[in-house]
N, C-alpha and C positions, 0 to 999 in steps of 0.2 A: 281591425274588421274596424272597429268602433272609430277610427278615426276616417276611414272611406266611408259610412255610414252618417260622418258628420257633414262631410264635402256632399255628399248626395240631399244630404236636409237642405245646407244653405245656397246649392245653387240651385231648388226649388225652391228655398225663401226668395231667391234675387227676379225666378224666373218668373214668380204668381203674380204679379202686377199686370206686366205684361201681358200673360196666358189669359188674366180677367177680361184685359181689356180687348183681345181678339177675342176671346167668347162672348160676350156682349154685344163688343157692337161688328161683327165680321160674323160665326158663325150660327150664330142663335138666331139674329137674322137671315140668313140663308136658309139654314131648317127651315123657316115661315115661311119662305119663297117655293120653296120644294116643295110643301103643305098646298101651299096657295096654288104651285100647275097641277094639283088634283082636284080642284075643285071648280065651280060655275064664275060668270061672269061676278055675280054677287058675295061669290063666296063662300056659300050657306048649303050647297048640295056637291056631292062629291061627283067626281063628271069622268075618271077613271081615264085614261086615255084619250079620248075626245079632243083637250088642249095641244099634244104631243101630234096626233093626229095635223089637228088646225093647224100649226105652227111650220108644220113639214110641209106643208103642201103649199105653204102661204109666196107667193113668187117673190115680194118685195123681199122676206126673210131668207129664201134662197139664194136673189144675186147679194144681199146686203155680205151674207156670211161667206160665199164663194169671193164676194171680190177681198174681203178681210182675210183670207188664208191667200188669195194669191197675192194680196200685199206684201204678208209676209212673207212669201216664196221666195218675192225679189229683192225686196227692201231689206233684208237681215242678213240674207250672204253677201251683198254689195255692199252693205254697210260693215258686216264682221269683217273682209279683206282689203280694204280702203281704210279702215283705222288702225289695223296691222301691220301694215304696209306704210303707212304717212310714219306709226308711232317706231317701228325700225328704220325710219331715216331718221328723225328728227332725235334719234336717243343716241349717246354720248356727244351729242350734235350743240355749239353751243347756235342753235337756231331759235333767237327768242324772239324775231319776228313770225316764222313761220308758226311757231308754238303760237302766241298768241291770233294770230290772222286765224289758225281751227279751232280756238276756244272761241274767239269771237259773237258767232251765229249763239252759243247756249247761254249768250246773256241780252242780247237785244228782243225785245219784246215782240210778241207773233203778231201780233195788228201791226206794227212797223216794219214788219219782213214784209207782211202779206201784201202791204202797200206799194214796197218796192216790185216784189216780185208783180203785181198788178201795173205797176207801170212796164214794166220789163215783156210784159207778156198780154199783154191787150191787143186789140186788132188792131192800134195805129201802136202802138207801145216802139219800146226801143230796138227788140228781140227783130221785127218786124222790118225795123228800117233797115235796118244793118242787112237785114238776107236780102233785101230789094233794092241796097246799092251794090253789094256783091255780085247778083245776079241780072239785074237789070230788067226785074219783074216786080210785079206785083205783089206784096204779100199779106193780105189782109186773114189771116187763121188767129182766131180765139183761141190761145192753147190751152187755157183754162175750161173752156168749154164743148170741146169738142172730142175726140179721141186720143190728143194728146194730154190729157188730163189727166192718166192712170200716171204717164213719165215725168209729167211735174210734179206728182203727189211725192215720187219716188227721191226722187232730186232734191222735195224741198225738205225730206225725211232725211235722207244722209246728209245734203248740206248743214240740217239745226245740231243732231246728234254725234257727228263726226268727231268734233271736238273733244265728249264728253266719253266717249268709247277708247279714242287714244288716250285718253289720261291711267284710263285703266287698264292696257296694256304697258304702258309706262311704268307704272308702278306694278307690276309684276316682270317687266324686264330686268329692274331695280334689284330683285330680290330673288335674281339667278348668281350665283359665286361667280366672280371673275375667273378661278381657278379652273373652270372646267374646258372655258372656255382657254385657257392660257393649255393645257394638257391637252387638247385637241390638236391645238393649233400647233404642237411640241409635236407629236403626230403627225403632221400634216394635212389635216382637214382643213381643207378651204373654208369657204363661210357658208357655201350652200351646204353644206355637209354638216357643218354646226348650226346650221338653222332649223333641218332637219331630225337632227339624234341632240341636240342639245335643248335649242329655243324651245323649241313647239312642244317636245314635252311639260317642261319644263313648266310652261304656261297651259296646261291643259286645265288646269281651275280656274284659273282667267277668261277661258274660252267659254267655261261655263258660264262666269259672271255675266259678260259679256254679252252671250244668245240671252238671258236670262232679262238682263237689265232691257237690251234693246226691244225684246217682244212688249217688255214693260209699257216703255217706251211708246215703240208704236201704236198701240191704241191711243196715245194723247195726239196721234195726227186729224182727229175730227176736229180738231181747232181750228188747226189751217185749213182742213177742206170744206170747213164751215165760213171762215173767212173767204177763201177765195173765192167758191162756188156758191152760198148761202145752204139754205137748208135743204134744199130739191134740184145737186149736182147733175154732171151728167154721170149716167149708170154705170158709167166706166170706176168712176172712186165714192157713188152710194155704200156707209160703209156699215157696221152695226150700233156704231153710236146714233147716225140719223136714223133708224128704223126704231131705237129706241126713244126720241123727242117724237119723232110722231107718233109714235102708240103711247107717249106720257101724257100728247095732249089731247088725246081720246080717249084718256083713261082704264085702256086695256092690261087692266092688273097681268088674268091669265096668261095671256101672250106673253107681255111682259118675263111674266114668272115662267113660262115654258123656256123661252128665248134663252135664259140665264140661263135653268139646268143644260138646256144642251151647250151652251159653251163655254161653261163647267168640263162637261164630260168628254167636249173636243181636247179641253187644254191638258185633262186627266191623261186621255188616252196619246195625244203629242206627246207630253211629258215620258208617259212609258216607253214611248217608240224609240225616243231618244236615246234615253237609260237604255234602252236593251241596246241599240245600234254604239253606241259610245263602250258595250263591255263585249262588244262580240268586236268591234276594233282593234282592244287589250289586250 
């Protein structure tokens, strides 16, 4: 009993520096944000739920939040499946060039990557020239600033993060014992059966990590969206960071605080829903 208490005490001692930093730099500031969401613009008088009603009815907030959710709904599954398939292809294979080419986007600076995308996708860019040569028609589509902007942003995000997620899958695949595959193969199980009954169940924890990190990285796609289309992009790629940037310029603290609370509540509800679905699937 004393030994167990000693281990618990030592665990808290080691955790205390990290927990202190999280409390000071994250928890306390967020509690202040929650407090400010119930105050007026000057932060002096209690406003009740007026800020929440004002933000909820704000067309820019609803557009940005809807685009962000739509982006997550499209980009995360595509990235999840593509990175998993590529990891299965390169696992156990000496495909160093393929691995390097998939990881390379991680180290390319965003500004350089965006410059290449602009060369490819502008009205007189490489893609339009290729399409003109193939179809015999003149193509002058501005892929970044027209209705195709959402697809461009999804492709940019998937291309940038596929290699990173592939490394996570490879780490999970390397931890699966070979004896499981050997036993299944001796029992006559084909590669499809081994995939669904051994590989995927053993990658449940890795899958959760991939989804969480993919969602976190998805909020960083604002950098590419801003460099591609500026502060006022096509409304299809007008994201929450754009909205916060505009409100910050006008110092709408009460709006930013209220929107932040909305986003955290949405994230908590989404995480709870995913956890419930995971339990049902088990």
